[in-house]
N, C-alpha and C positions, 0 to 999 in steps of 0.2 A: 440181929440182922440190922444193917444200916439201910438208910433210904436216901434217895435223891429225887426231888420233884421239880419239874419244869412246866408250869402252867402255860398253855398255848390255846387260846380260846377261838382261833379262827375256824376250826372245823370240829365237829362232834366225834373226834376219835382220840384214842389214847394208845401209845406204844408202851408196852411193859417189857423190861429186860431184867432178868435175874442173872447177876454176875456172881459166879462162884470162884473165889480165889484158888489158884493152884495150877490147873491145866496139865500140860505134858511134862513140865519141868519137875513135878513131884512124883512121877511114875517110878516104880521100882525098876532097877536094872534087870533087863531080860523080859520086861513086860511093856516095852515101849508100844504105844498105840492103845493102851487100855483107856485113856481119857477119851479118845475118839470113839472107841467101841461103846463106852459107857454112855456118851452123849447120844449116839445113834440109837441105842437100845432104850433110852429114857421114854421115847414116844411110842414104844411098842406095847403100851398098856400099863395100867396101874394095879394096885392090889385089889381094887374094887371094880375096875373096868378093863375089858379086853381092848386091844388096839383098835378094832373096828368101833367099839362103843365110844372110845375116847375121841376118835376122829369125828364120829357123827355128833357127839355132844358139842364139839368145837364148831362144826359146820353149822349147827343150829344157831350158834351165836355169831356166825359170819366171820370166823377167824380160824387160825391154825397156829400151832406151836412149832417153831424150829429150834433145834438144839445142836450145838457145835462145841468143839474144844479148840483152844489155841495154846500157845506156849505157856501163858501164865494164867489162864482162866478157862472155865466152862461157862457157856451162856445159853439161856433159854429166852426166847423172844416171841412176842405176839403183838399185833395191832388189832384193835377192836373198837367198835362204836362205843362211845362213853356210856350209854345206858346199859350196855352188856358187860361193863368192866368187872363188876363184882363176881358174876358167875364165871366169866372167863379166867379171872385171876384165881378163883378157886380151883379151876382145872389145872392151871399152871402150878399151883402149890401142890396139888395131888400128884402131878407128874414129877416134880422135883423131889418131893419128900418121900413118896411111896410108890416108886416104880415097881413093876411086876418082875422084870428080869427072869423070865422063865427060860429053861434050857434051850428050847427050840428057837425062840426069838434071838437070843444072844448068839447061838450057833449060826443062824442065818445071817445076822449082821456081820459076824466075823468072816464068814465065807464070802460075803459081798465085798468086804474090804480086801481079802486075799485076791479075788478076781480083779479088782481095780489095780492092785499092785502088778499082777501079771500083764494086764493090758498096758499099763504105763511103761513097761519095759521096752515097748516098741517105739516110744516117743523119745527122739534124741534130746529134746529140750529137758525132759524129766531126768534122763540119764545124766546129762550135764549138771543139772541142779543138785541131784543127790550125790554125785561123785564129788562135786565141789564142796558141799557141806561136810561130807565125810573126811575129805583130805584136810579141810580147814580146821575142824574141831576135833576129829578123832572119835573113835567108837566109845570112848569112856565118857564123852560129853553127850548130854541129851540132844544138844544142837547138832551133833554129827549124825543123827539118825532122823529119817523123815518124821514130820509131825504126826502122821498117822501110823507110825511104826513101820518096820520092815517085815518081810515075809517070815523070817525066823521068829521074831518076837510076837507077831500077831497070831501065828499058828499056835503058840503056847497059851494064849489068853483063854481062860475058862470062865464060866459063869460065876464061880467063886471069886475070881480075880476082879470081875466087874462089880460084884456086890461089895467086895472089900474096898475097892477104890471109891465107890459111891459113899459108903458109910464113913470113910475117913475124910472125904473132901466136901460132901454136901452137908454142911453143918451151918447153923445160924450165924456163928461168928465169922465164917468165911464168906458170907453172902451179903450182897448189896442189891436192893430192889430199886430200879429206876422207873419212874413213871413220867412220861412227857405227853402233853396234849391237853385235852379238855377236862381238867381236874385241878382242884386247889389243894393246898398242903394239908389242911385239916381232913378233907375227904380222903386223900391219899393215905394218911396215917390210919384213919379208921378202917378202910378196906384192907390195908396191909395187915393190921393187927387181927382183924377178923379171919383172914385166910391163912396167915403164917404164924399167928400167935402161939399155937400149940407145938410149933416145931422145936424139937429137942435134939440134943447130940453135941458132944464136945470131946475132942481127943487132942493129944499133943500135935503140934504142927509137924507135918512130914518134912523131912530134910530135902531141900532143893539141890538138885545135881548141878553143880557149878560148871560153866563152860571151860573146857580145856582148849588149847590151841596148838596149831602146828608151829614149831620153832624155826623152821627153815622153809624157803620157797619150795613148793611142789609143782612140777609140771607133768600133767597126766594127759594121755590121749585115750579116751574111751573108744575101744575098737568098734567102728561102724564100717567095716570093709565094704567097699563099693559105693559108699555115700558120696554124693556130689557136693554136699554142703557140710559145713562145720558149725556146730553149736558151740559158741565160745563163752566161757565164764572166766573173769579175772577179778581178784579181790583179796581181801584180808579181813581179820577181825576188826569190826568197827567200834562203836562206842555205845554205851547204854543210853536209854531214852532220857535219863536224868542228867545227862551231861549239861553243865551250865552254859556252854556255847551252842546249845541246840539250834537257835535261830541262825547263827552264823553258818553252821553246818548245813542247814536246810537250804539256805540261799546259795552257798558254795556248790552244793550238789546240783541245784537247779541250773546253774551256769555250766557246770561240767558235763552233766548227762541227764538231768532230771526233766528237761523240757524238750520239745521238738526242735527248738532253736538253740539247743545246748551245743557246746563245742564238740563233744564226741560224736553226736548224731550228724552235725553238719560236716564234720571231717570225713567220717566213714561213708555217709550217704551222699552228700552233695558234692564234696570235693573229689573223692576217690571212687564213688559208685560201688563200694564193696557190699552194701547191704540196703535193705529197705528201711531199716531202723536199728538204732543202737541206743542204749540207755545205761544210766548208773543209778544206784539207790543205796541208802542205808536202811536195812531192815530193822526197824526200831523194836527193841525188846527191853525188858527190865535189866538183864545183863547184856553184855556187848554182843549184839547180833552182827551179821556180816555186812561189809561194804562190798557191793557187787557191780561189775560192769558186764552187761549181757547183750549179746547180738548173735546173729547167724549170718555167715558169709560163705561165698563159694570156696571150695577146698583150696583152690590154687592161690588164694590171697589171704589165707589164714595167718601166716607169719607177718605179712605186711599190715594186716588189721591190728594185730597185737602191738606191733611197733608204733603205730599211730596212736593207739590208746595210751601207751606209755609216754609218748610225746605230750599228749594233752594233760596227763596227770602232772608231769614235770612242769609244763608251762603255767598251770594255774598256781603252782607253788612258787615258781621263780619270779613272776611278775604280777603286779596288781591287775585285776580285771579292769576293763574300760567302764566308765560311768554309765555308758549306754547299756552295756550288758547287765550291770547292777539294776538299773531302772527297769529294764524289761523283766528281769526275774522277780524283783520285789513287787512290781505293779501287778504281774500275773498272780503271784501267790496271795497278795493281799486282796486283789479283786475277786478272785474265785472263791475265797474263803466263806463269805456270807452266803453265797449261792448254795453251798454244800449243806446248809442247815436251815432249809426252808420248810421241812416237814417234821412232824413229831417223830417219825422213825429216824430221821437223820440226827435230830437233836438228842434222842435217847442213845443212839449209837455213839455219838460224840461224848456224851456224859459217861458212857461205859469205858471209853478210852481214858477219860480223866480218872475214873476209879481204878482201873487196872494199873496205870502208870503212876498213880499218886500225884497227879498234876495239881497245881495251885487252883484255888477257886476262881481266880480272875483270868485263867488261861485263855478262855474264849474271848472275853472282852478286851484283853490286851494283845491278842495275837497279831492283829493288823499293825498296831504301832510297833510291836517288837520286830516284825518282818521289815517294815519300812525304815526302822532304825538301824538296820545292818549297813555297814560301810564297806568300801572296797578293801580297806585295811583289815576289817574283821573277816572278810572272805579269804584273803590271802593267809591270814594267821590260822584260820580253820584248816585250810588246805595243807599248810606246813605242819600243823599239829596232828591232824587226824588222817591224812593220806600218807601211805608208805609205799612208794613205787618199788623200792627194793624188796618188799615183802609180798608183792602181789602174787598170789597163787594163780596158776593157769590150768584150766581144764578145757579140753577140746573133745567133744563127741563128734568123731568124724573118721575119715579114711586114713589109717596110719601110714599107708604106703605113700600118700601124698603129703600129709601134714607133718609127719615126724621130722623129716629133714629140714623143713622150714623152721620148726621150733628150735632144732639143734643149732641152726645157723644164726639164731638170735643171740646165742651165747649167754643165755640166762640161767642155765643149769641143766642137769641131767633130765632127759625126756624118758618117761616110762609109759609103756602101753599097758592098759588094763582091759580085761575082758569081763563082761557081765553076762552071766548065764541067763537064758531065756530068750 
């Protein structure tokens, strides 16, 4: 197990994060969602404590443990008063290494996830997001299926699947313990060795499911007959977090759609009054996550909104941005950065990202200078290299009777209406 320690003596608290490498991208095909179910079930008791006993033990120390799974990792997290760290970290180790995973608890967690899936089907924004990812990556890619799995995959997950995922993923060489707060390096190493030193287990690395991608533009209308509003998603496969031009891409997206003052938002909201808000983002992952433009507009202006987004994508590629736009974006990004890391919790979470994405040790200390060093030429070059207007997939969750003809009139390709059960 690796360790990262960030001493912060301002308050007598420590945040502990245990990062387990793997996450959803190492799930077996057909068992999508098992990483999420495993994380939820971790805190349902250990081999020596029931769920209630675990909760009460944590509460006596003034803390709690959260567990979650992302694309590339599973995470356990707690914040505790520094005098209670040793006992609390012992409970975290017990939770991570020796979860109970009894049939009743895993079944309940799985049923809760299935209920969430059913409830989310009524949310147009969720339908748009999930259809967009499915069309973009395809069902063969893990990125094409929701992070928490779909109904078909979650329904198949058994307690044996959860135990198997845990035994293959929660192993010392896949783990990094991060401690940030009122503790020094020597004390951190001592308490970590005491609580995690007996942790055993080593198996071959599971194969990661590589992202696949759509080869041609897809235009889909998710049938929401009678809807007065369209949830709009436009985008394509983006770039991995490790891309050397990361800072150019971040600033470019800030100007395009990442800030309130961005071009897409000002166009759709202020100039045309199509929406209350529109944004764009790169979803940063180890492999290439999606680049997405997201907004909700009245059904009657769906086609016009798409046209304006395309104009803005083309504009940021065709001409260098104004120096004023660059200064606004870089000043905001550089200025807000230190504010995000004022607490032990925030610092520990930031260090978790450093671990997950394999970022350099000086990432945080050099962030502001890297952002402020971006030029107008770098922004245009990033737009020309990493934005692909001709490949933008389009998904609209809305009323097909109103929006289909608008999409067809844009002349971007064949429009297909899809229906989602539920």
